[in-house]
C-alpha positions in Angstrom: 123.0 98.4 164.4 121.4 100.3 161.6 122.9 103.8 161.2 120.6 106.7 161.8 121.2 110.3 160.6 119.9 113.8 160.2 119.1 115.1 156.7 122.5 116.9 156.4 124.3 113.5 156.9 121.9 111.8 154.5 122.7 114.5 151.9 126.4 114.1 152.5 126.3 110.3 152.1 124.2 110.3 149.0 125.4 113.4 147.2 121.8 114.6 146.9 121.4 118.3 148.0 119.1 119.0 151.0 116.6 121.0 148.9 116.4 118.1 146.5 115.8 115.6 149.3 113.0 117.9 150.6 111.5 117.9 147.1 111.5 114.1 146.9 109.9 114.0 150.3 107.1 116.5 149.2 106.6 114.5 146.0 106.3 111.2 147.9 109.3 109.6 146.2 111.1 109.3 149.5 109.4 108.0 152.7 109.5 110.5 155.6 112.0 110.0 158.4 111.2 109.3 162.0 110.1 112.6 163.5 112.0 113.6 166.6 110.6 117.1 166.8 108.2 119.3 164.8 111.2 120.4 162.6 113.5 117.5 162.8 113.6 113.9 161.6 116.1 111.1 161.4 116.8 108.8 158.5 118.4 105.4 158.0 119.9 103.1 155.4 116.6 102.5 153.6 116.5 106.2 152.8 120.1 106.1 151.4 119.1 103.1 149.2 116.0 104.8 147.9 117.8 108.1 147.2 120.4 106.2 145.2 117.7 104.5 143.2 116.0 107.8 142.5 119.2 109.3 141.3 119.9 106.3 139.1 116.5 106.4 137.5 116.4 110.2 137.1 120.0 111.2 136.4 121.4 108.2 134.6 118.2 106.6 133.3 116.9 110.0 132.2 113.3 109.4 133.5 111.2 112.4 134.4 110.0 112.6 138.0 106.5 111.5 137.1 107.9 108.3 135.5 110.3 107.8 138.5 107.2 107.8 140.7 105.5 105.2 138.6 108.6 103.0 138.7 109.0 103.3 142.5 105.3 102.6 143.0 105.9 99.3 141.1 108.9 98.5 143.3 106.8 99.1 146.4 103.9 97.0 145.2 103.3 93.4 146.2 103.4 92.2 142.6 105.7 89.4 141.4 108.8 90.5 139.4 107.3 89.6 136.0 104.3 91.8 136.6 106.5 94.6 137.8 108.5 94.3 134.6 105.4 95.0 132.6 104.6 98.0 134.9 108.1 99.4 134.4 108.0 98.9 130.7 104.7 100.8 130.5 106.3 103.6 132.6 109.5 104.0 130.8 108.7 103.3 127.2 108.6 106.6 125.2 105.4 107.4 123.2 105.8 105.6 119.9 103.3 107.5 117.7 103.1 106.5 114.1 100.0 104.3 114.4 98.6 106.3 111.5 101.4 105.3 109.2 100.5 103.6 106.0 103.2 101.1 106.8 102.0 100.4 110.3 100.3 97.0 109.6 103.2 95.9 107.4 105.6 96.7 110.2 103.3 95.0 112.8 103.2 91.8 110.7 107.0 91.9 110.4 107.4 92.2 114.2 104.7 89.6 115.0 106.4 87.1 112.6 109.8 87.7 114.3 108.3 87.1 117.8 106.5 83.9 116.5 109.6 82.6 114.6 111.8 83.0 117.7 109.2 81.4 120.0 109.2 84.4 122.3 106.4 84.6 124.9 106.1 88.3 124.3 103.1 90.5 124.0 102.8 92.1 120.6 100.5 94.8 122.2 103.1 95.7 124.8 104.9 99.1 124.8 108.3 97.7 123.6 106.5 96.0 120.7 104.7 99.2 119.8 108.0 101.1 119.8 109.6 98.5 117.6 106.7 98.5 115.2 106.8 102.3 115.0 110.6 102.2 114.3 110.2 99.6 111.5 107.3 101.6 110.0 109.5 104.7 110.0 112.2 102.9 108.1 109.6 101.9 105.4 108.4 105.5 105.2 111.9 106.7 104.7 112.5 104.3 101.9 115.1 102.4 103.9 113.6 98.9 103.8 117.1 97.6 103.5 117.7 98.7 107.1 114.7 96.7 108.4 117.0 93.6 108.2 118.4 94.9 111.5 115.3 93.4 113.1 116.2 89.8 112.4 119.9 90.4 112.9 119.6 92.1 116.3 117.0 89.6 117.6 119.5 86.7 118.5 121.8 89.1 120.3 118.9 90.7 122.1 117.7 87.3 123.3 121.2 86.4 124.7 121.4 89.8 126.4 117.9 89.3 127.9 118.9 85.9 129.2 122.0 87.3 130.9 120.0 90.2 132.4 117.4 87.9 133.9 120.0 85.5 135.3 122.0 88.4 136.8 119.0 89.9 138.7 117.5 86.6 139.9 120.4 84.4 140.8 120.7 83.9 144.6 118.6 86.9 145.4 115.7 87.5 147.7 112.4 88.9 146.4 113.2 92.5 147.3 116.6 92.5 145.6 115.1 90.7 142.6 112.4 93.4 142.2 115.0 96.1 142.6 117.2 94.4 140.1 114.4 94.1 137.5 113.7 97.8 137.8 117.3 99.1 137.8 118.4 96.5 135.2 115.7 97.5 132.9 116.3 101.3 133.1 120.1 101.4 133.4 120.5 98.4 131.2 119.0 100.4 128.3 121.4 103.3 129.1 124.4 100.9 129.3 123.7 99.0 126.1 122.8 102.2 124.2 126.1 103.8 125.2 128.1 100.6 124.4 126.5 100.5 121.0 127.4 104.1 120.3 131.0 103.5 121.4 131.1 100.4 119.1 129.8 102.6 116.3 132.7 105.0 116.7 135.1 102.1 116.4 133.3 100.4 113.5 132.9 103.7 111.6 136.6 104.6 112.0 137.5 101.1 110.8 135.2 101.3 107.8 136.4 104.7 106.8 140.1 103.9 107.3 140.6 106.5 110.0 144.3 106.4 111.0 145.1 104.9 114.4 146.5 108.1 115.7 143.0 109.5 115.9 141.5 108.8 119.3 138.0 109.0 120.7 138.7 112.2 122.5 140.5 113.8 119.5 143.7 113.5 117.7 146.6 112.0 119.6 148.7 114.7 121.2 145.9 117.3 121.3 
């Protein structure tokens, strides 16, 4: 039988303070509980699941509340997962800017060629493509054309990661779990991969600079 609880218990089980839960309710991020009196309501496991998703998106994924709302609206929509992925990407992609750069078209052609060469069924006008174009244009502006080689070198790894991501969220799952997986995997996957890359940078830099083994990530051994 599905557990039912008051707000205090909901707060205890999720780690979300009561005032924050009330804020999410006011903002429409969390569905109201079943009203038992003018000032009391009861909640169930669906509220726990939604609160955990909100925390993951806001606290770990770093999305502002307005973006969290957009993502949750996508989750609650009747769209198919591929369409939801587009909605989520539009919601979470940071503003790219840089469209006025003198190198914008050069960068756009470079990204378009990469997509074509790899046979990706990707939209060059999508938010991720725009972000990528802006980043490449910035490298040109900074006189670091040598670093644009990252584009072609990263692409095969990105493709393998994407294949793993999609298989992980769709294998043996129902539609609801798949949709949730697309959302959480997109937002938290970025956080996970970015953090892994930075950890790997620490190791690679230490190796390249000949840092002694007694130096550890958290400081010198013994400190």
